[in-house]
N, C-alpha and C positions, 0 to 999 in steps of 0.2 A: 321214549324211543328215540325222539329227535336228538336228544343229548348224546346218546350212545352211538347212533347211526344217522348223522345229519344228512346223508345223501339219499335217504329213503322216505317215502310217504306212506302213511297208514290209511287204508280205506275200509270203512265199516258200513254195513247195512244191517238193520235189525228187523226181526220178525217178532212182533209182540202179540201174545195171545192173552186176551182178556175174557174172563168168565163172567157172563151176565148175572146180575142179581134178579132172577125171576123165581117165582115159587115153583114152577114146573119146568120140565126139560124141553128141549127144542121141538121134539116131535111126538111127545106123549105127556101124560099127566103125572108122571113120577116126580116126587119131590126132589129138590136140589140142595137141601140143607147139608152143611159140611159136618163131618165128624160123627155120622151115624154108624152103627155097627155094620160091618161088611155085608153087602148084598141084601140090604133091607129096603133100599129105595129102587127096586127094579120091578119090571113087569115083563110079560111076553114081548112087548114092543122093544123095550130096552135090550132084552136078551136076543132079539132077532129071530124069534120063533117063526116058522113058516106060516104064511097066511095073515100075518099082522101088517097093519098099514099105518104109516106115519101121518100126523096131522100137524100143520105149522102152528108155532106159538107166535101170535101177532105182537105180543109185548116185546119179544126178543128182536123182531124186525124193527119196531119203533126205536128200540135202544140203538140198534146199528145205524139207523138214519141220523139220530141225534149225535152220535159220535162223529159221523161223517160231516155234519154241519159244523161242529165245533173245530173240526180239522180242515175247514175250508174246502171240502171235497165236492166233487160233482156226484149227485145222487143218480144212480141208474134207475130210470123209470120202468124198465122192463127187466124182470129177474126170473131166474129159475135155479133150482139146485141140481147138482150133479153127483154121480157116484164116483168116489175115488177108491179104486180097487187095489187093496193090498192086504196081505194076511199078517196079523200080529195077534198074540193071544188075548190082549185086552180090547180087541175090536170084535165084539161078539157076532156081528153080521158078516164079517169078512170083507166089509167095505165101509167107508165113511161117507156120510152125506155132507157135501161141502158145496162151495161155489167155485167155478173155474172161469168159464167164458164170460160170465156176467157178474163180476163182483158188485155188491150193492153200492159201494162208494169207489170212485176213481180219482186219482191225483189228490191234490190238497197239500197241506204242509202243517208242521208243528214248529212253533217258534221256541228257541231255547236261548238261555243266557249262560255264558261261561266267563271266565276271566278274560277271554279274548273278545268279548262283546256279544252282540245278538246275532243269531243265525237262523234262517228258516230251513228246516230239514224237509225236503220234498217226499211225499208219499207216492208209492206206486198204486196201491189199492187198499181197501178194507173189505174183507169178505167174511161171510158167516159160515160156520160149520158146527158140527156136534163134537163134543169132547170124547175121548176114548176112556176106557176104564183104567185101572191101576194095577200093575204087577207088583207083588210083594215078595221080595227075595229073602227076607229075614224072618219069615214066620215058620219055616220048616227047613230042616237040614236036607230033606230029600226032594222037595217039590217047590215050584214057584206057585204062589197062591194068587188068585185074581179077585179083585173087588170091583164090581160093575156099578157101584153107586154113582160114580162120576160119568159113566158112559151115557152119552146123550145130552149132557148139560150144554146149554148154548154158549158158544164162543164166537168172538170175532178174532181175526188175525189182521194186524196192522203191519203192512210191508213197506219199508222205506226204500228210497233210492240209495245207492252206495255213496253217500255224501258226507258222512262223518269221518273225521280225520284224527280223532284222539279218544282215549278212554273217558276224558272229561266230557266231551260232546255226547258220547253214547250214554253215559250215566245221567247227563242232564236231560237227554231226550226221554229216557225211561222214567225219570222223576216227573217230567212234565206230563207224560201220558198218564201216569198213576194219579197225578193231581187232577187231570181233566176227567177221568172216568169216575173218580170220587165226587168231583164238583157237580157233575150232572146226574149223579145217583144211579149209574148203570152197573157199577162194579165196585166192590169194596177195596180193590187194589192190594189185597193181602197176599204178598208173594210167598210168605211162609206156608200158607194153606194152598198155594197153587192156583189161586184165582187170577193171578197175573204172572205170566211166564215169558221168557225171552230166549230166542235163538239169535246168535250173533254170527254174521258172515264177515270174515276177516281176510284181508289180503294186504300185501305190501308191494310197492313198485318204486323204481328209481324216480326221484323228483324230476318233474318235467315230462315224464313218459305218459302219453295219453291212454295207453293200453293198461287195463286192469290186470293185476297179477292173479295167479291161481288162488282161489279162495278156499278156506276151510270153514266149516260150519260147526260152532260149538252149541250144543243142544241143551235145552231145559235149564237155563240159568234162573235160579229162584230168589235172587236178591240183587239189589243194585251194586252192592259190594262185589258179588261174584261176577257180575258183568264186567266191572272195572278190572278185577284181577285176571279174569280170563283173557281180556283183550291185551292187557299188559304182558302177560306171559306169551300169548300167541304171537304178538308183534315181534318180540325179541327172538322167538324160536324161528319164525319165518325168515327174518333178516339173517340170522346166523346160518340158515340153510343156504340162502343165496350167496352170502359172503364166502362160504366154503365151496361154491360152485355145485351145490347139490340141486336136486329137483324137488320142488314143492308138489306134494300129492294133493289132489282134490279129495277131501275126505270129511267124514263126520266125526266130531270129537266130543268128549264129555269133560266136565270140569270136576276136579277133585278139590273140595273145599278144605280138606285137612292140610294140604300143602300148597294150595294155590297154583296147581298145575293142571294141564289138560292131557288127555290120553285118547288114542284113536279107538273108535268103535268100528268103523268100516270105511273102506275107500269108496270113492264115488266118481269114477272116471266118466261115466255116462249119466245123463239125466234119467231119473226114474220114470218108468212107463206106467202111469197109474190107470191108463185106459179109461179116461173120463168119458162119461156119456150122460145125457140128461136123466135125472132121477124119474123113473116111470110112474112112481106111486105118489108124486107130488105135482100139482098143477103149477104152471108158470104164474107169476103174480106181478102186478104193476101198480103204479101210483099215479096220482095227478098232482098238479102244483098246489091245489088247495090243501091237500093232505100234508105235503111237505111244509107249507107255510104254517099250518097249525102246530106241527112239531117244533118248528123254529120259534114260534111265539111262546112255546112252553119252556124254552131254555132260560136258565138264570143268567144274569150278567156274568161274563167270563172273566177269569183272572187278568188277562191282558187288557181288557177294557177298564177294569177296576184300577189296575196299576196306572194307566193313563189318566184316569179321573183323579186319583189321589195325588198324582205328581203335578198335574196342571191346575185343575179346579181347586183342590184343597191345599196345594202348596207344600205337600209333604216331601221329605227327602226320598231319594230312590230306595234307600234301605227301608225306611218306614213303610213306604208304599208297597215294597216287595213283600215284607213280612205280613202286612195286613191283607194282601191279595193272595197269599199263599195258602190260607186255610179258610174254607168256606164258612165254617161255624164262626170264626173270628170276624170274617168280612161281613157276614150277616148281622152280627152283634154291633159292630162298628157303624154299619149303615143305619141301623135302627136308632142308635144314640144320636147320630149326626142329623137325623131327619128333622129334629126340632131345635137345632142350634147352628151357629157358624164357628164355634170354637173347635175346628177340625184338628188342628195341631195339638191343642191342649188335651183333647180326648185321646188322641193317638199316644201322647206322652204317658197318660195314665195307664192305658191298656198295655203298652209295651214296656212300661217301667214297673211301678209297684205291683200292678195286677199280675203281670207275667212272673215276677219274682215270687209272689204268693202262690201261684199255680205250681211253680217248680218246687217250692218248699213243701207244699201240701200234697203233691202228686196228683193233683186234679186236672181236669180238662176244661177247655173253654165252655163246653156244653153244660158243665156243672155250675156255672156262675148264675146266681139267681137275682143279682142286683138289676133292677129295672132301668130302662132307658130314662125315665123321668127322674129317678134318684141320681143317675150319673149327671144329667144335665143340671140338676140343682146343685150338686157338689162342685162341678166345674165352674158354674156361674158364681158361686160364693168365693171361690179362689180367684177367679179372673177379675172380679169386681173389688177385690181387696178386703172382703169381709172375713176371710179365713186364709191363713198361710198354707202353702202347699205342704210343707213338712208336717204341720200339725194335722192337716187333713189326711195325709198318708199314714201317719203314725197312730193317730187317735180315732179317727172316724172310719177310715176304710176297713179296718178289721171288723168293726161292728156290722158294716154293710155286707162284707163278703161272707161272714159267718152266718148271716141270716137273722142275727139278733135284732137288728133295727133296719128300717127301710127308708126313713126320712133323715137325710144328713143334717138338715137345719135343726131338727129337734135334738139330735145327738150333740151338735155343736153348742146349743144352748144349755143342754144338760151338763156338759163338761166345761162350760164357761170358756169356750175357745174362740168366740167371735172377736175379731179384731176391733179395736177402738179407733175410729177415724176422727174423733173429736180433737181439734187442733190444740185446745187448751190443755187437755190431759196429756197429749203427746209432748207438748212443750215442757210440762212439768217433768216428764221422764227424761227428756233431752237435757234439761237444765241440771238435773241430779247427776247425770253421767258426766257432763262437761265440768261441773264444779269439782267432782271427785278425781278428775284426771287433768289438772292444769298443765303438767309437763307435756302430755300428749297433744293438748290443744295448741301449745306453743310450737311443737314440732310440725303439726299439720299446717299451721299458718306460715311456717318457714319453707314449706314445699313438700312435706312428706304426706302426700295425698292418700297413700295406701292405708293410712290409719282410719279412713272413713269406715272401713269394714269393721274395725274394732269398736268404734262408737256405735255402729248399727247393732252389733252383737250384744253390747251392754244394755242398750235400750230394750232389745228383745228379751233380755234376761230379766230385767227388773219389771217389765210389763207382762212377763210370763207369756210372751208370744202374742199379746193382744194389740200391740201397736201396729198400725197399718204401715207396711214397709215403704210404700211410695210417699206417704205423707211424712213419715219419719225422716226419710232421705232429704226431702225438701226443707224441713225445719232445721235439720242438722247443718246442711250446707249454708242456709241463711245465717245461722248463728256463728258458724265457724269462719265465715267470710267477713264477719263484722270486725272492724279494727279495734 
């Protein structure tokens, strides 16, 4: 947008809904499994029958607190639920049980990284609520069908301050939230299945103007790509309206993924009156510091702390540290291997090099690798100590380990006769054979063509079948080549 309309600034706030991974719904024992036949995971409580009473799911509350802790939020010690009154066909009770006055988490931030650097996106709140059912418009030519399986599934809503200024920042924020909920095990982050959804509040204003422009809200974006495309389309549409001296309407819009455009659902000149009042069928609930501390202690090391650890303590590049701390399964695996060695960089090179290539070629995931930490440490130690060349280890031994055929790299190396010979006399014989066979090249080297050293090294490797220790070979070659 800035390239097309440099005088304007884009302002974005996001509302991210994350569906918790719990076995039962927020206020009853109905199951939450995805993909079941319509209306098979419902009960009188889900359907809002008269006389039914909700009961809180303590696991969902613990998940919400954990999310608040990883987002650096203030946890509200006193909480209650409220009724949010509005009618929609997929809301069987005619109201939604949510939080309003007392969100369980207040303030906080999520750190993002884009091409422009690192930025902390401030949060307004994180609150809990129950999900609505689902309206199906393509099942019948004459009717809208309703599936209430999703009704009552526990959700949180993460509301940001309007602090993002590009589609890059918005997509980075959503990517980071998805990583965090997966990292701490509270949500699978599957946007295609609706367990993570996003509404984007978008406005534009003249650069330097402190007043926010009139916003539009694009609802129910179900992929990071769609978030980006919706913001890109809306920002241009809003600027074009202002450039033509038109009036931007405050409205709710939806996204058409077929042509990457948005369309109006309804205008929204005034704030909705949901007539919130405390939910009379649920008691207020509160926490103490000991309970919060126990949940904090249960959290795994987070990506940002691992990135810092890998960058500083382990000396990895920002790229390697970022990749390793981006996937919890990979990070856990890397941590387990590093627990018994200090070859941190070498292990990272193995995992992000030949192992990652093998995963891409085989279509497997990190969780499917069965090579033990002890086997990795043994393999890396053999390479780093000069007993085995990296190329032979990667080409000959690694396939045996990854396929599960063998588990001990040393026995494989011995079986295939791959261990390098560090015996000086043997290496001297190989070096002598090479130098005697290439007298012209030796003369050229001694006249200053030092790049020929690689040629000599390659020939020694060839006649020794990879068994000559490279470091020792290099020393002997230089010694002999520098002799007059």
